[in-house]
N, C-alpha and C positions, 0 to 999 in steps of 0.2 A: 534958241532951243536945240538946233542941230549941233551947234558947238558943244553944248552941255552933254548931249547924248554921246558925241564923239569922245569927249573927255572921260565920261563914265565907262565907255567900252574899253578905252585904253587903260584906265585904272584897274578895271576888272581883270583884263588880260594880264597886266603886270602883277597884280595880286595873286592871280592863279598860278603864274610862273613861279613867284617867290614861294608859294605854299605847296608847290609840287612835292609830292612825297618821294624821297630818294628810293630808287630801285635797289634791292639787295642782290648783289652779284657775287658769286663765289668763284674761287679758283683754288689751286693747291700750291704747296711749296715746290716750285719747279723752276729754279733759276736756270737761265737768265730771263725766262718768260714771266715768272711771278715769284716773288720772294719777299720776306720781311726784313727790313733793315732799320734799326733805331725806331722800332714801333710803327713803321710806315710800310705799306704794301707797295712794292715797286716792280719793275720789269718791263720787258718789251710788250708782252700781251696786255699788261696792266695799262700802260700808256696808250696803246692803240684803242683799248676799250674806253678809257677815260676821255680821250680826245673826241671820239665819235659821239659819245653821249653829251659832251660839252657843246658840240655843234648842234645838238638837238634841244639844247636848253633843258636837259633832263638830268637832275642830280642823281648820283649813284653812290652807293656805299660798297666798296670792294673789300672782301674779307677772305682770309685763308682758312681752309678747312680740309680735313682728311678726305681723300678722293671718294671713298665709298659712301661716306656720310653726305658729302656734297651732292653726289648723284641721287641719293635717296630724297634729298630735299628738293631737288629740281623735279624729280618724278612726282612728288606729292604736291608740288606747287607752293611749297613753303617759302621758296625764294624765287627771284625773278629771272635769274640767268646764271650760267656757269660757262667758263671759257677754258681754252686749251683742250677742247674735246674732239676726239676722233669720231667719225661717223660710223655707226653700226646699225644693222636692221632692228635690233632690240631697242636701241635708244630712239630711233625714229618713230616708235610707237607712242612715246610719251613726250617727245620734244621736237621743236622746230629749229632748224639750223639757220644761222646767219650766212652771209656771203663768206668766202674764204678769209680767215684771219691771217694765217701764215702756214707755211709748210714745215714739216719736221721729218728728219731722216731717222728712222729707227735702226739701231745696230745692236749687236750683242757684245758684252764684255766678259772676259774670263781672266783668271790669274795668268800672268806672263809665264810662270813656271809650269803651268799645266800643259798637257799634250793635246788639248782640245783644238781641233781645226774645223772649219766650216766651209762646205762646198756649195752652200745655197739651199741644201735640203735639210730642213729642220728635223725630219724623221731620223736622220743620222745622229742626232744629238739627244734622242729620247732617253738614253740611259743616264743622262746628267740631271742634276737638280737645278731648277730655275727659280730665281727670286724675283717676284713680280709684285707690283702695287695692287692691293685689293681693289677690285672693281674697275681696274684700268684696262684699256684696249691698247694693244701694240700693233694695230693694223690687221688687215684681213689675213695676211699670210700666217702670222703667229696665232691669231685668234682661231683660225680654222683648225690648226693642228691640235689645239687644246679641246675645241668642240668635238673633234673626231676621235679624241682619246689617244692621239699619237704622243703628246707630251702630257704625262700624268704626275711626274715628280715635281711638285710645285710648292714653294714656300711663299705664303701670302704676307706681304709687308705693307708699310705705310708710306715710306719715302724712298726716293732713288738713292739718297745719301746712305740710308740704312742698308739698302741692297748691296752697295759697294763695300761697306764695312763688313757685311756678312760674307761677301766674296773673299775678302782678305782673311777672314777667320776660318775659311774653308767650310762654312755652314751651308753654302750654296756653291754651285759650279759655274753658273752662267747668269748674268744680269742683263736683261733687255733694257734699252733706254733710248730716248731721243739722243742723238749724237751731241748736240750742243749742251743738253742737260747733263749727260753723263760726264762729258769732258770737263764741264764746269766743276762738278763735285769731286772728280778725281784731282783736279788742281787744288781745290780748297782743302782736301784731305791729305794732299801731298803723296798721292798714290800713282802718279803718272808713270813711274818706273816699274811699278809692280803689277799693273793691270793692262791688258792689251785689248784692243778692239778687233773682233773677228771680222774677216772679210770673206764674202761680199756683205754689203748692207742688206737688211731685210727688205725695206721699201721706204719710199718717201710718202708721208701721209699728210693730207690737208687737215688743219685744225680750225675749229669754229667756236663761236659763242652760241649756246643753245638756250632756248626759252621754253617754258612749259606750254603745252598746247591749249591756248584759249584766244579769243578774238582780240582782247587787249594786247596780249603779247605779240600777236601777229602784226598789229599796227606798229608797235615799237620795233619789231624786227625789220620791217620794211624801211622805216626811217633810219634805223641803224645801218642798214645796207647802203642807203643813199649817202649817209655821212661818211662811211668807210670809203666809198668810191670817191667822194670829194677829197679825202685825205690822200688817196693815190694820185688824183689828178693834179693837186697843187704841191706835191712833193713832201707833205708832212709825214706820210707813211714811211718813206725811205729815211727821212731825217730821224725818226724815232729809232729805227734800227741802227743808224750811225751813232746815236747817242749812247747805245749800249755796245758799240763795236768792241771795246776792250774786253767784254765778258764773253765774246764768241770764241769758239775753240781755237781758231787759227791765231788768236792774239793773246791767249792766256799766258804764254811764256813771258810776256812783257808786263803782266799785271800781278799785283799783290792783292789777294783776297783776304778779307777778315773772317 
């Protein structure tokens, strides 16, 4: 009898695992962290998230969506998670944050032929037109200048690649971006010789996976954090970065992008 009960419990647990509903996780087109290739979503962040949920025996469906729409869906609870997210006070009202996923350095790009220089004070650039992704944060430094009305001349866009194209067409003057992301798309578009990175960098910003605020999501978040830590401990975290090493900015000159 005890053996029968044990078998039934095992069968039930196995069945429950098999029938677990995949979590719907969103991100944006943001290579090398997340991008679509041959109909498949890939990237550093994608692999980090997939591996963590794999260790939780939790199936996930990762999809690409425009950033503003993705943020609205996480806010309404229509999806289960969104990653490559910076932390802001506004987002903390409706979302809970995972442990650190990875850091990203935010920089400014301008046309190489322009006379724009940066001394670290964004207020000195207020006369220029910025091209930014709708609903996106570029860290506390940039966000505060916008909130305070220091930077007002803004073109709202959908993708980093789009902002760099518009920079070359002189429809905007400055394009903020994560350094690895911006350098990737400059290389892809063949614009390395035409666009410069302004110095100094704005800031280095932690990125996260966020979950809608509810009890179920909090349990999943805690399990995700444990899985992510186990990946750091056993070297898997670093290996995922190494797998995408050719796509990082310091190696792009040796890489051909499609």
